VEXLOMAR-38754 format. One record per residue: x negated, y negated, z of N, C-alpha, C, O in turn; residue in one letter; residue number from 1. Coordinates in steps of 0.001 Angstrom, whole numbers, always signed. Each point is the difference from the previous one (the first is absolute). Last residue first. Example, Ala and Ser with C-alpha at 12.3 -4.5 7.8 and 13.67 -1.06 7.14 Angstrom:
BEGIN
<drenmar n_px="-12850" n_py="+2250" n_pz="+7080" ca_px="-820" ca_py="-1190" ca_pz="+60" c_px="+770" c_py="-1090" c_pz="+730" o_px="-509" o_py="-1108" o_pz="+169" aa="s" i="2"/>
<drenmar n_px="+219" n_py="+6828" n_pz="-239" ca_px="+890" ca_py="-1190" ca_pz="+0" c_px="-900" c_py="-1200" c_pz="+0" o_px="-1036" o_py="+19" o_pz="+665" aa="a" i="1"/>
% end
This chain:
BEGIN
<drenmar n_px="-2186" n_py="-9613" n_pz="+19659" ca_px="+1183" ca_py="-726" ca_pz="+596" c_px="-668" c_py="-880" c_pz="+1140" o_px="+696" o_py="-734" o_pz="+701" aa="s" i="126"/>
<drenmar n_px="-2620" n_py="+3370" n_pz="-5650" ca_px="-74" ca_py="-310" ca_pz="+1900" c_px="+1106" c_py="-1012" c_pz="+119" o_px="+402" o_py="-838" o_pz="-807" aa="s" i="125"/>
<drenmar n_px="-1663" n_py="+4671" n_pz="-3436" ca_px="+799" ca_py="-947" ca_pz="+211" c_px="+311" c_py="-749" c_pz="+1691" o_px="+973" o_py="+297" o_pz="+692" aa="v" i="124"/>
<drenmar n_px="-4181" n_py="+2712" n_pz="-4917" ca_px="+339" ca_py="+22" ca_pz="+1244" c_px="+750" c_py="-1681" c_pz="+439" o_px="-417" o_py="-1123" o_pz="-282" aa="t" i="123"/>
<drenmar n_px="-816" n_py="+5373" n_pz="-3404" ca_px="+556" ca_py="-1397" ca_pz="+10" c_px="+299" c_py="-193" c_pz="+1326" o_px="+857" o_py="+690" o_pz="+552" aa="v" i="122"/>
<drenmar n_px="-4223" n_py="+2246" n_pz="-3934" ca_px="+317" ca_py="-331" ca_pz="+1090" c_px="+724" c_py="-1423" c_pz="+44" o_px="-376" o_py="-1071" o_pz="-475" aa="q" i="121"/>
<drenmar n_px="-330" n_py="+4727" n_pz="-3471" ca_px="-508" ca_py="-1069" ca_pz="+287" c_px="+515" c_py="-237" c_pz="+1244" o_px="+1143" o_py="+457" o_pz="+12" aa="t" i="120"/>
<drenmar n_px="-2063" n_py="+4009" n_pz="-3601" ca_px="+486" ca_py="-740" ca_pz="+787" c_px="-419" c_py="-1411" c_pz="+667" o_px="-1210" o_py="-224" o_pz="-22" aa="g" i="119"/>
<drenmar n_px="+284" n_py="+3661" n_pz="-3304" ca_px="-325" ca_py="+452" ca_pz="+1240" c_px="+390" c_py="-820" c_pz="+816" o_px="-472" o_py="+132" o_pz="+1130" aa="q" i="118"/>
<drenmar n_px="+3201" n_py="+1528" n_pz="-5727" ca_px="-1306" ca_py="-927" ca_pz="+193" c_px="-315" c_py="+260" c_pz="+1425" o_px="+755" o_py="+812" o_pz="+535" aa="g" i="117"/>
<drenmar n_px="+1798" n_py="+2687" n_pz="-4236" ca_px="+46" ca_py="-1072" ca_pz="+1147" c_px="-1256" c_py="-685" c_pz="+531" o_px="-1120" o_py="+509" o_pz="-3" aa="w" i="116"/>
<drenmar n_px="+4450" n_py="+2489" n_pz="-3794" ca_px="-1452" ca_py="-628" ca_pz="+143" c_px="+1" c_py="-1083" c_pz="+1215" o_px="+602" o_py="-1073" o_pz="+46" aa="y" i="115"/>
<drenmar n_px="+3226" n_py="+3640" n_pz="-1828" ca_px="-1038" ca_py="+1002" ca_pz="-333" c_px="-1064" c_py="-248" c_pz="+771" o_px="-646" o_py="+855" o_pz="+606" aa="d" i="114"/>
<drenmar n_px="+6112" n_py="-1092" n_pz="+682" ca_px="-1064" ca_py="-652" ca_pz="-477" c_px="-1605" c_py="+518" c_pz="+117" o_px="-506" o_py="+563" o_pz="+970" aa="y" i="113"/>
<drenmar n_px="+4978" n_py="+888" n_pz="+509" ca_px="+382" ca_py="-440" ca_pz="-1188" c_px="-1389" c_py="-927" c_pz="-600" o_px="+2" o_py="-613" o_pz="-1067" aa="l" i="112"/>
<drenmar n_px="+660" n_py="+2675" n_pz="+5455" ca_px="-183" ca_py="+948" ca_pz="-1311" c_px="-144" c_py="-219" c_pz="-1302" o_px="-494" o_py="+689" o_pz="-893" aa="y" i="111"/>
<drenmar n_px="+1807" n_py="-3581" n_pz="+5036" ca_px="-1661" ca_py="+46" ca_pz="-293" c_px="-146" c_py="+1161" c_pz="-1171" o_px="-929" o_py="-93" o_pz="-802" aa="g" i="110"/>
<drenmar n_px="+5518" n_py="-2591" n_pz="+1842" ca_px="-149" ca_py="+1534" ca_pz="+154" c_px="-1862" c_py="-161" c_pz="-680" o_px="-304" o_py="-174" o_pz="-1180" aa="s" i="109"/>
<drenmar n_px="+3126" n_py="-3628" n_pz="+1620" ca_px="-729" ca_py="+144" ca_pz="+1261" c_px="-327" c_py="+1599" c_pz="-305" o_px="-635" o_py="+521" o_pz="+916" aa="s" i="108"/>
<drenmar n_px="+4065" n_py="-2595" n_pz="-3672" ca_px="-1621" ca_py="-510" ca_pz="-416" c_px="-1012" c_py="+553" c_pz="+1003" o_px="-1144" o_py="+170" o_pz="-422" aa="f" i="107"/>
<drenmar n_px="+5985" n_py="+1389" n_pz="-1538" ca_px="-834" ca_py="-138" ca_pz="+1627" c_px="-1376" c_py="-30" c_pz="-340" o_px="-838" o_py="+864" o_pz="-260" aa="d" i="106"/>
<drenmar n_px="+4006" n_py="-249" n_pz="-3407" ca_px="+659" ca_py="-550" ca_pz="+1431" c_px="-388" c_py="-278" c_pz="+924" o_px="+620" o_py="-585" o_pz="+888" aa="t" i="105"/>
<drenmar n_px="-3714" n_py="-1028" n_pz="-4850" ca_px="+641" ca_py="+1055" ca_pz="+473" c_px="+850" c_py="+302" c_pz="+1133" o_px="-278" o_py="-587" o_pz="+1046" aa="p" i="104"/>
<drenmar n_px="-1269" n_py="-2976" n_pz="-5750" ca_px="+300" ca_py="+124" ca_pz="+1606" c_px="+649" c_py="+1318" c_pz="+483" o_px="+1105" o_py="+378" o_pz="-389" aa="p" i="103"/>
<drenmar n_px="-3764" n_py="-817" n_pz="-3753" ca_px="+1284" ca_py="-230" ca_pz="+29" c_px="-215" c_py="+181" c_pz="+1455" o_px="-662" o_py="+891" o_pz="+531" aa="e" i="102"/>
<drenmar n_px="-3109" n_py="+201" n_pz="-3031" ca_px="+221" ca_py="-1854" ca_pz="+162" c_px="+1234" c_py="-145" c_pz="+402" o_px="+274" o_py="-1200" o_pz="+41" aa="t" i="101"/>
<drenmar n_px="-4369" n_py="+5033" n_pz="+311" ca_px="+1319" ca_py="-50" ca_pz="-287" c_px="+414" c_py="-1872" c_pz="-12" o_px="-571" o_py="-961" o_pz="+516" aa="f" i="100"/>
<drenmar n_px="-3323" n_py="+3827" n_pz="+1356" ca_px="-113" ca_py="-28" ca_pz="-1570" c_px="+1584" c_py="+161" c_pz="-496" o_px="+444" o_py="+923" o_pz="-682" aa="l" i="99"/>
<drenmar n_px="-2732" n_py="-3576" n_pz="+5585" ca_px="+707" ca_py="+1513" ca_pz="-565" c_px="+107" c_py="+129" c_pz="-1102" o_px="+216" o_py="-1148" o_pz="-387" aa="a" i="98"/>
<drenmar n_px="-3990" n_py="-1084" n_pz="+4202" ca_px="+635" ca_py="+13" ca_pz="-1429" c_px="+1165" c_py="+884" c_pz="-335" o_px="-241" o_py="+1200" o_pz="+126" aa="v" i="97"/>
<drenmar n_px="-1063" n_py="-4062" n_pz="+4487" ca_px="-270" ca_py="+1313" ca_pz="-809" c_px="+698" c_py="+61" c_pz="-1395" o_px="+1108" o_py="-407" o_pz="-347" aa="a" i="96"/>
<drenmar n_px="-3105" n_py="-2263" n_pz="+5404" ca_px="+706" ca_py="-323" ca_pz="-1477" c_px="-397" c_py="+1181" c_pz="-738" o_px="-1122" o_py="+501" o_pz="-65" aa="c" i="95"/>
<drenmar n_px="+941" n_py="-2231" n_pz="+5551" ca_px="-429" ca_py="+902" ca_pz="-1011" c_px="+785" c_py="-379" c_pz="-1175" o_px="+1058" o_py="-619" o_pz="+108" aa="y" i="94"/>
<drenmar n_px="-2279" n_py="-1195" n_pz="+5503" ca_px="+700" ca_py="-444" ca_pz="-1559" c_px="-1116" c_py="+761" c_pz="-1066" o_px="-1219" o_py="-100" o_pz="-144" aa="y" i="93"/>
<drenmar n_px="+1382" n_py="+339" n_pz="+5523" ca_px="-612" ca_py="+82" ca_pz="-964" c_px="+1114" c_py="+211" c_pz="-1096" o_px="+881" o_py="+858" o_pz="-58" aa="v" i="92"/>
<drenmar n_px="+281" n_py="-3620" n_pz="+4132" ca_px="-83" ca_py="+1333" ca_pz="-235" c_px="-1091" c_py="-170" c_pz="-1066" o_px="-450" o_py="-1115" o_pz="-264" aa="a" i="91"/>
<drenmar n_px="+4423" n_py="-2689" n_pz="+3022" ca_px="-1490" ca_py="+977" ca_pz="+290" c_px="-149" c_py="+1310" c_pz="-358" o_px="+622" o_py="+883" o_pz="+591" aa="t" i="90"/>
<drenmar n_px="+3403" n_py="-3459" n_pz="-552" ca_px="-278" ca_py="+274" ca_pz="-1163" c_px="-1631" c_py="+319" c_pz="+0" o_px="-632" o_py="+443" o_pz="-959" aa="d" i="89"/>
<drenmar n_px="+3047" n_py="-1562" n_pz="+4763" ca_px="+492" ca_py="+1179" ca_pz="-431" c_px="-233" c_py="+338" c_pz="-1191" o_px="+372" o_py="+1113" o_pz="-370" aa="e" i="88"/>
<drenmar n_px="-1205" n_py="-5315" n_pz="+2478" ca_px="-1139" ca_py="+806" ca_pz="+625" c_px="+455" c_py="+1350" c_pz="-507" o_px="-892" o_py="+838" o_pz="+128" aa="p" i="87"/>
<drenmar n_px="+2334" n_py="-4586" n_pz="-3576" ca_px="+230" ca_py="+272" ca_pz="+1301" c_px="-934" c_py="+873" c_pz="+669" o_px="-889" o_py="+414" o_pz="-744" aa="k" i="86"/>
<drenmar n_px="+1618" n_py="-4094" n_pz="-3844" ca_px="-556" ca_py="+981" ca_pz="+783" c_px="+595" c_py="+461" c_pz="+1419" o_px="+553" o_py="-870" o_pz="+673" aa="l" i="85"/>
<drenmar n_px="+578" n_py="-2440" n_pz="-4745" ca_px="+667" ca_py="-133" ca_pz="+1175" c_px="-660" c_py="+1447" c_pz="+578" o_px="+908" o_py="+714" o_pz="+426" aa="t" i="84"/>
<drenmar n_px="-1948" n_py="+135" n_pz="-4811" ca_px="+432" ca_py="-1526" ca_pz="+647" c_px="+732" c_py="+475" c_pz="+1333" o_px="+515" o_py="+1079" o_pz="+293" aa="n" i="83"/>
<drenmar n_px="-3591" n_py="+1305" n_pz="-4777" ca_px="+612" ca_py="+137" ca_pz="+1186" c_px="+81" c_py="-859" c_pz="+677" o_px="-1083" o_py="-525" o_pz="+260" aa="m" i="82"/>
<drenmar n_px="+287" n_py="+2421" n_pz="-5346" ca_px="+53" ca_py="-1434" ca_pz="+886" c_px="+583" c_py="+411" c_pz="+1086" o_px="+1091" o_py="+554" o_pz="-131" aa="q" i="81"/>
<drenmar n_px="-3325" n_py="+2562" n_pz="-3355" ca_px="+745" ca_py="+196" ca_pz="+794" c_px="+31" c_py="-1555" c_pz="+602" o_px="-1110" o_py="-379" o_pz="+375" aa="l" i="80"/>
<drenmar n_px="-752" n_py="+2067" n_pz="-5348" ca_px="+91" ca_py="-811" ca_pz="+989" c_px="+1201" c_py="+198" c_pz="+1060" o_px="+1144" o_py="-83" o_pz="-446" aa="y" i="79"/>
<drenmar n_px="-4017" n_py="+2535" n_pz="-4159" ca_px="+1203" ca_py="-322" ca_pz="+945" c_px="-413" c_py="-568" c_pz="+1258" o_px="-983" o_py="+387" o_pz="+633" aa="v" i="78"/>
<drenmar n_px="-1637" n_py="+814" n_pz="-5447" ca_px="-94" ca_py="-761" ca_pz="+1198" c_px="+1343" c_py="+23" c_pz="+476" o_px="+729" o_py="-589" o_pz="-798" aa="t" i="77"/>
<drenmar n_px="-3019" n_py="+889" n_pz="-3756" ca_px="+365" ca_py="+1279" ca_pz="+523" c_px="+288" c_py="+78" c_pz="+1678" o_px="-211" o_py="+1087" o_pz="+536" aa="n" i="76"/>
<drenmar n_px="-669" n_py="-4568" n_pz="-3992" ca_px="-1441" ca_py="+31" ca_pz="+907" c_px="+527" c_py="+1683" c_pz="+912" o_px="-623" o_py="+544" o_pz="+912" aa="k" i="75"/>
<drenmar n_px="+3687" n_py="-2395" n_pz="-4550" ca_px="-1403" ca_py="-567" ca_pz="+75" c_px="-1046" c_py="+371" c_pz="+374" o_px="-1057" o_py="+77" o_pz="-626" aa="a" i="74"/>
<drenmar n_px="+5344" n_py="+504" n_pz="+2470" ca_px="-179" ca_py="+947" ca_pz="-845" c_px="-1362" c_py="+33" c_pz="-819" o_px="-706" o_py="+1003" o_pz="-101" aa="n" i="73"/>
<drenmar n_px="+3053" n_py="-3041" n_pz="+4766" ca_px="-657" ca_py="-728" ca_pz="-1190" c_px="-513" c_py="+1080" c_pz="-568" o_px="-939" o_py="+476" o_pz="+638" aa="d" i="72"/>
<drenmar n_px="+5220" n_py="-1326" n_pz="+3176" ca_px="-1077" ca_py="+1136" ca_pz="-751" c_px="-828" c_py="-727" c_pz="-1114" o_px="+652" o_py="-730" o_pz="-746" aa="r" i="71"/>
<drenmar n_px="+2427" n_py="+473" n_pz="+5758" ca_px="-440" ca_py="-449" ca_pz="-1138" c_px="-872" c_py="+939" c_pz="-810" o_px="-622" o_py="+1009" o_pz="+334" aa="s" i="70"/>
<drenmar n_px="+3841" n_py="-1757" n_pz="+4395" ca_px="-696" ca_py="+987" ca_pz="-828" c_px="-91" c_py="-715" c_pz="-1092" o_px="+974" o_py="-702" o_pz="-273" aa="l" i="69"/>
<drenmar n_px="+570" n_py="-108" n_pz="+5712" ca_px="+441" ca_py="-256" ca_pz="-1440" c_px="-1227" c_py="+1092" c_pz="-1134" o_px="-693" o_py="+917" o_pz="+440" aa="t" i="68"/>
<drenmar n_px="+2582" n_py="-1801" n_pz="+5446" ca_px="-541" ca_py="+629" ca_pz="-1377" c_px="+247" c_py="-524" c_pz="-1218" o_px="+1134" o_py="-400" o_pz="-267" aa="f" i="67"/>
<drenmar n_px="+1685" n_py="-546" n_pz="+3727" ca_px="-1157" ca_py="-653" ca_pz="+515" c_px="-1097" c_py="+37" c_pz="-1017" o_px="-572" o_py="-991" o_pz="-453" aa="r" i="66"/>
<drenmar n_px="+5004" n_py="+2577" n_pz="-130" ca_px="-95" ca_py="-1399" ca_pz="+592" c_px="-729" c_py="-542" c_pz="+168" o_px="+30" o_py="-1231" o_pz="-14" aa="g" i="65"/>
<drenmar n_px="+124" n_py="+6372" n_pz="+540" ca_px="+486" ca_py="-710" ca_pz="-743" c_px="+490" c_py="-1258" c_pz="+291" o_px="+721" o_py="-101" o_pz="+993" aa="k" i="64"/>
<drenmar n_px="-2983" n_py="+3513" n_pz="+1715" ca_px="-742" ca_py="-1024" ca_pz="-605" c_px="+777" c_py="-713" c_pz="-1049" o_px="-564" o_py="-1020" o_pz="-399" aa="v" i="63"/>
<drenmar n_px="+2300" n_py="+4704" n_pz="+2476" ca_px="-785" ca_py="-327" ca_pz="+1049" c_px="-1032" c_py="-1349" c_pz="-272" o_px="-658" o_py="-575" o_pz="+867" aa="s" i="62"/>
<drenmar n_px="+3416" n_py="+3665" n_pz="-3476" ca_px="+1099" ca_py="-1181" ca_pz="+612" c_px="-1222" c_py="-438" c_pz="+879" o_px="+315" o_py="-1124" o_pz="+389" aa="d" i="61"/>
<drenmar n_px="-2456" n_py="+2877" n_pz="-4565" ca_px="+292" ca_py="+652" ca_pz="+1183" c_px="+883" c_py="-1086" c_pz="+502" o_px="-180" o_py="-1144" o_pz="-418" aa="a" i="60"/>
<drenmar n_px="-377" n_py="+578" n_pz="-5022" ca_px="-571" ca_py="-248" ca_pz="+1268" c_px="+739" c_py="+793" c_pz="+1228" o_px="+1205" o_py="+228" o_pz="-102" aa="f" i="59"/>
<drenmar n_px="-2053" n_py="-800" n_pz="-5929" ca_px="+823" ca_py="+937" ca_pz="+1313" c_px="-657" c_py="-424" c_pz="+1135" o_px="-1226" o_py="+105" o_pz="-50" aa="v" i="58"/>
<drenmar n_px="+1280" n_py="-2040" n_pz="-5603" ca_px="-676" ca_py="+243" ca_pz="+1660" c_px="+921" c_py="+757" c_pz="+748" o_px="+1191" o_py="+117" o_pz="-290" aa="t" i="57"/>
<drenmar n_px="-2376" n_py="-1340" n_pz="-5586" ca_px="+964" ca_py="+317" ca_pz="+1165" c_px="-626" c_py="+685" c_pz="+1112" o_px="-792" o_py="+942" o_pz="-22" aa="r" i="56"/>
<drenmar n_px="-1506" n_py="-2388" n_pz="-3839" ca_px="-370" ca_py="-717" ca_pz="+790" c_px="+963" c_py="+217" c_pz="+1274" o_px="-223" o_py="-445" o_pz="+1126" aa="g" i="55"/>
<drenmar n_px="-612" n_py="+2840" n_pz="-5430" ca_px="+646" ca_py="-1237" ca_pz="+71" c_px="+199" c_py="-904" c_pz="+826" o_px="+645" o_py="-1008" o_pz="-289" aa="d" i="54"/>
<drenmar n_px="-3882" n_py="+4165" n_pz="-422" ca_px="+504" ca_py="+152" ca_pz="-1091" c_px="+800" c_py="-1337" c_pz="-97" o_px="-233" o_py="-956" o_pz="-739" aa="n" i="53"/>
<drenmar n_px="-1997" n_py="+2479" n_pz="+4592" ca_px="-679" ca_py="-1004" ca_pz="-986" c_px="+348" c_py="-169" c_pz="-1308" o_px="-622" o_py="-729" o_pz="-772" aa="t" i="52"/>
<drenmar n_px="+3492" n_py="+1948" n_pz="+5537" ca_px="-525" ca_py="+418" ca_pz="-1345" c_px="-975" c_py="-860" c_pz="-638" o_px="+264" o_py="-1202" o_pz="-37" aa="s" i="51"/>
<drenmar n_px="+388" n_py="+1955" n_pz="+5663" ca_px="-47" ca_py="-974" ca_pz="-1303" c_px="-253" c_py="+852" c_pz="-1210" o_px="-973" o_py="+747" o_pz="-100" aa="i" i="50"/>
<drenmar n_px="+2035" n_py="-414" n_pz="+5942" ca_px="-142" ca_py="+598" ca_pz="-1635" c_px="+4" c_py="-1154" c_pz="-711" o_px="+503" o_py="-1086" o_pz="+291" aa="y" i="49"/>
<drenmar n_px="-981" n_py="+1825" n_pz="+5506" ca_px="+516" ca_py="-800" ca_pz="-1080" c_px="-390" c_py="+1001" c_pz="-1402" o_px="-719" o_py="+996" o_pz="+75" aa="s" i="48"/>
<drenmar n_px="+371" n_py="+303" n_pz="+4556" ca_px="-134" ca_py="-1410" ca_pz="+316" c_px="+676" c_py="-441" c_pz="-954" o_px="+950" o_py="-735" o_pz="+273" aa="v" i="47"/>
<drenmar n_px="-1362" n_py="+5987" n_pz="+2469" ca_px="-200" ca_py="-1130" ca_pz="-1456" c_px="+1035" c_py="-1877" c_pz="+232" o_px="+963" o_py="-459" o_pz="+614" aa="g" i="46"/>
<drenmar n_px="-3951" n_py="+4272" n_pz="+2941" ca_px="+1324" ca_py="-642" ca_pz="-214" c_px="-154" c_py="-863" c_pz="-1582" o_px="-744" o_py="-894" o_pz="-403" aa="e" i="45"/>
<drenmar n_px="-2074" n_py="+5068" n_pz="+4230" ca_px="+210" ca_py="-1012" ca_pz="-990" c_px="+1420" c_py="-504" c_pz="-1056" o_px="+765" o_py="+760" o_pz="-594" aa="r" i="44"/>
<drenmar n_px="-1694" n_py="+375" n_pz="+6074" ca_px="+210" ca_py="+762" ca_pz="-961" c_px="-471" c_py="-874" c_pz="-1487" o_px="+156" o_py="-1221" o_pz="+27" aa="e" i="43"/>
<drenmar n_px="-2110" n_py="+482" n_pz="+5109" ca_px="+1658" ca_py="-120" ca_pz="-664" c_px="-169" c_py="+803" c_pz="-1623" o_px="-1108" o_py="+272" o_pz="-463" aa="k" i="42"/>
<drenmar n_px="-2953" n_py="-866" n_pz="+3984" ca_px="+1112" ca_py="+267" ca_pz="+729" c_px="+1424" c_py="+232" c_pz="-878" o_px="+914" o_py="+704" o_pz="+430" aa="g" i="41"/>
<drenmar n_px="-3491" n_py="-4661" n_pz="-2075" ca_px="-1047" ca_py="+1039" ca_pz="+770" c_px="+1608" c_py="+717" c_pz="+710" o_px="+1082" o_py="-557" o_pz="+185" aa="p" i="40"/>
<drenmar n_px="-51" n_py="-1349" n_pz="-4880" ca_px="-548" ca_py="-745" ca_pz="+1308" c_px="-562" c_py="+1207" c_pz="+1099" o_px="+201" o_py="+1192" o_pz="-233" aa="a" i="39"/>
<drenmar n_px="+1056" n_py="-1792" n_pz="-4979" ca_px="-467" ca_py="+830" ca_pz="+873" c_px="-473" c_py="-628" c_pz="+1077" o_px="-1143" o_py="-452" o_pz="+61" aa="q" i="38"/>
<drenmar n_px="+3486" n_py="-571" n_pz="-5434" ca_px="-602" ca_py="-489" ca_pz="+922" c_px="-199" c_py="+1041" c_pz="+1439" o_px="+887" o_py="+840" o_pz="-154" aa="r" i="37"/>
<drenmar n_px="-90" n_py="-1882" n_pz="-5535" ca_px="+792" ca_py="+489" ca_pz="+1031" c_px="-1164" c_py="-536" c_pz="+1233" o_px="-964" o_py="-744" o_pz="-180" aa="f" i="36"/>
<drenmar n_px="+2624" n_py="-55" n_pz="-5492" ca_px="-520" ca_py="-395" ca_pz="+921" c_px="+645" c_py="+735" c_pz="+1579" o_px="+1184" o_py="+102" o_pz="+322" aa="w" i="35"/>
<drenmar n_px="-1409" n_py="+1035" n_pz="-5960" ca_px="+583" ca_py="-290" ca_pz="+1219" c_px="-1029" c_py="-217" c_pz="+1240" o_px="-1041" o_py="+618" o_pz="+224" aa="g" i="34"/>
<drenmar n_px="+1851" n_py="-1000" n_pz="-6210" ca_px="-989" ca_py="+125" ca_pz="+1085" c_px="+1161" c_py="-308" c_pz="+1566" o_px="+890" o_py="-832" o_pz="+175" aa="i" i="33"/>
<drenmar n_px="-1076" n_py="+2808" n_pz="-5747" ca_px="+569" ca_py="-745" ca_pz="+1020" c_px="-820" c_py="-396" c_pz="+1134" o_px="-1124" o_py="+503" o_pz="+33" aa="a" i="32"/>
<drenmar n_px="+373" n_py="+442" n_pz="-5859" ca_px="+39" ca_py="+441" ca_pz="+1479" c_px="+395" c_py="-991" c_pz="+1160" o_px="-174" o_py="-1219" o_pz="-24" aa="y" i="31"/>
<drenmar n_px="-631" n_py="+627" n_pz="-5167" ca_px="+136" ca_py="+1531" ca_pz="+463" c_px="+1" c_py="+366" c_pz="+1231" o_px="-253" o_py="+1177" o_pz="+253" aa="y" i="30"/>
<drenmar n_px="-500" n_py="-5569" n_pz="-1421" ca_px="+1173" ca_py="+236" ca_pz="-498" c_px="+408" c_py="+1384" c_pz="-297" o_px="+1112" o_py="+288" o_pz="-444" aa="g" i="29"/>
<drenmar n_px="-6176" n_py="-1841" n_pz="+713" ca_px="+1126" ca_py="-664" ca_pz="+746" c_px="+1251" c_py="+381" c_pz="-630" o_px="-131" o_py="+122" o_pz="-1218" aa="a" i="28"/>
<drenmar n_px="-3890" n_py="+3550" n_pz="+1014" ca_px="+578" ca_py="-1048" ca_pz="-706" c_px="+1075" c_py="-815" c_pz="+597" o_px="+993" o_py="+628" o_pz="+369" aa="a" i="27"/>
<drenmar n_px="-5244" n_py="+1839" n_pz="+1775" ca_px="+1147" ca_py="+315" ca_pz="-567" c_px="+435" c_py="-1356" c_pz="-437" o_px="-367" o_py="-1113" o_pz="+375" aa="i" i="26"/>
<drenmar n_px="-3605" n_py="+1901" n_pz="+1760" ca_px="-168" ca_py="+944" ca_pz="-878" c_px="+1336" c_py="+186" c_pz="-555" o_px="+131" o_py="+949" o_pz="-773" aa="g" i="25"/>
<drenmar n_px="-579" n_py="-3770" n_pz="+5069" ca_px="-632" ca_py="-129" ca_pz="-1286" c_px="+204" c_py="+1537" c_pz="-446" o_px="+435" o_py="+827" o_pz="+802" aa="s" i="24"/>
<drenmar n_px="+2201" n_py="-5045" n_pz="+3030" ca_px="-338" ca_py="+1817" ca_pz="-519" c_px="-894" c_py="-282" c_pz="-1328" o_px="+68" o_py="-1021" o_pz="-686" aa="a" i="23"/>
<drenmar n_px="+1010" n_py="-1993" n_pz="+5281" ca_px="-466" ca_py="+217" ca_pz="-1487" c_px="-97" c_py="+1095" c_pz="-398" o_px="-776" o_py="+833" o_pz="+467" aa="t" i="22"/>
<drenmar n_px="+3221" n_py="-4101" n_pz="+3271" ca_px="-105" ca_py="+1771" ca_pz="-78" c_px="-608" c_py="-222" c_pz="-1274" o_px="+696" o_py="-689" o_pz="-746" aa="c" i="21"/>
<drenmar n_px="-264" n_py="-2962" n_pz="+4907" ca_px="+175" ca_py="-1" ca_pz="-1176" c_px="-649" c_py="+1875" c_pz="-388" o_px="-784" o_py="+713" o_pz="+626" aa="s" i="20"/>
<drenmar n_px="+3229" n_py="-4809" n_pz="+3468" ca_px="-868" ca_py="+1357" ca_pz="-308" c_px="+209" c_py="+404" c_pz="-1701" o_px="+1056" o_py="-92" o_pz="-626" aa="l" i="19"/>
<drenmar n_px="-193" n_py="-4354" n_pz="+3928" ca_px="+565" ca_py="+594" ca_pz="-689" c_px="-1291" c_py="+928" c_pz="-77" o_px="-1154" o_py="-271" o_pz="+330" aa="r" i="18"/>
<drenmar n_px="+3618" n_py="-2856" n_pz="+3334" ca_px="-1012" ca_py="+1058" ca_pz="-194" c_px="+275" c_py="+489" c_pz="-1624" o_px="+1157" o_py="+329" o_pz="-262" aa="l" i="17"/>
<drenmar n_px="+458" n_py="-4323" n_pz="+4655" ca_px="+612" ca_py="+722" ca_pz="-1035" c_px="-1476" c_py="+1011" c_pz="-492" o_px="-987" o_py="-39" o_pz="+735" aa="s" i="16"/>
<drenmar n_px="+3410" n_py="-1548" n_pz="+4336" ca_px="-1034" ca_py="-586" ca_pz="-1049" c_px="+344" c_py="+905" c_pz="-1195" o_px="+810" o_py="+926" o_pz="+42" aa="d" i="15"/>
<drenmar n_px="+1295" n_py="-251" n_pz="+4522" ca_px="+609" ca_py="-957" ca_pz="-1088" c_px="-959" c_py="-713" c_pz="-1098" o_px="+284" o_py="-1037" o_pz="-598" aa="g" i="14"/>
<drenmar n_px="-2875" n_py="+3259" n_pz="+4555" ca_px="+1545" ca_py="+110" ca_pz="-61" c_px="+634" c_py="-1108" c_pz="-778" o_px="-199" o_py="-1190" o_pz="+244" aa="l" i="13"/>
<drenmar n_px="-5087" n_py="+1909" n_pz="-1201" ca_px="+992" ca_py="-246" ca_pz="+1012" c_px="+1769" c_py="+291" c_pz="-287" o_px="+632" o_py="-47" o_pz="-1055" aa="q" i="12"/>
<drenmar n_px="-5525" n_py="+2836" n_pz="-903" ca_px="+601" ca_py="-1138" ca_pz="-129" c_px="+875" c_py="-369" c_pz="+1470" o_px="+51" o_py="+752" o_pz="+973" aa="v" i="11"/>
<drenmar n_px="-4295" n_py="+2078" n_pz="-3914" ca_px="+717" ca_py="+93" ca_pz="+1783" c_px="+712" c_py="-1347" c_pz="-224" o_px="-683" o_py="-1001" o_pz="-214" aa="l" i="10"/>
<drenmar n_px="-373" n_py="+4219" n_pz="-4762" ca_px="-257" ca_py="-995" ca_pz="+1360" c_px="+318" c_py="-53" c_pz="+1434" o_px="+690" o_py="+881" o_pz="+513" aa="d" i="9"/>
<drenmar n_px="-633" n_py="+1167" n_pz="-6177" ca_px="+332" ca_py="+273" ca_pz="+1554" c_px="-607" c_py="-1059" c_pz="+742" o_px="-942" o_py="-549" o_pz="-572" aa="g" i="8"/>
<drenmar n_px="+376" n_py="+1640" n_pz="-4429" ca_px="+550" ca_py="-1395" ca_pz="+517" c_px="+725" c_py="+24" c_pz="+1438" o_px="+830" o_py="-837" o_pz="+356" aa="g" i="7"/>
<drenmar n_px="-1673" n_py="+4589" n_pz="-4517" ca_px="-674" ca_py="-980" ca_pz="+615" c_px="+455" c_py="-1288" c_pz="+627" o_px="+599" o_py="-848" o_pz="-662" aa="s" i="6"/>
<drenmar n_px="-646" n_py="+6396" n_pz="-2171" ca_px="+835" ca_py="-939" ca_pz="+1271" c_px="-1156" c_py="-794" c_pz="+87" o_px="-1168" o_py="+380" o_pz="-79" aa="e" i="5"/>
<drenmar n_px="+971" n_py="+3599" n_pz="-4118" ca_px="-386" ca_py="-1038" ca_pz="+1197" c_px="+584" c_py="-1128" c_pz="+910" o_px="-59" o_py="-1069" o_pz="-608" aa="v" i="4"/>
<drenmar n_px="-60" n_py="+5869" n_pz="-3221" ca_px="+622" ca_py="-763" ca_pz="+366" c_px="-513" c_py="-1012" c_pz="+1475" o_px="-70" o_py="+535" o_pz="+1106" aa="v" i="3"/>
<drenmar n_px="-777" n_py="+2951" n_pz="-6115" ca_px="-229" ca_py="-627" ca_pz="+1713" c_px="+555" c_py="-996" c_pz="+213" o_px="+172" o_py="-863" o_pz="-861" aa="r" i="2"/>
<drenmar n_px="-363" n_py="+5200" n_pz="-2810" ca_px="+874" ca_py="-989" ca_pz="+77" c_px="-572" c_py="-382" c_pz="+1655" o_px="-2" o_py="+788" o_pz="+945" aa="v" i="1"/>
% end
């Protein structure tokens, strides 16, 4: 299984950005995607979760109402739409594949995920 993120960029305060996460080597509908981010000097933070089976989503409080998720199972791709970006959203964003589709109690536990992407940099300038 291979996981690749893309879409990171340098944007301004209040801008929007869409990240993509494409999985290969696994059939859509049989896994979930977790999005994580890590800023310099900070611990990794769980951002959001989506099941490719039924599209159920979970969001961290820090991004709720600003970030949304969608999926295109034909392309085996999940999209993280980030709106009203803030400087504190600056981080390397990673997506990861979990071999289950039911939302876990704590989606941000990294040990639940089996395959990780290499990350994409998002920088929000004020």
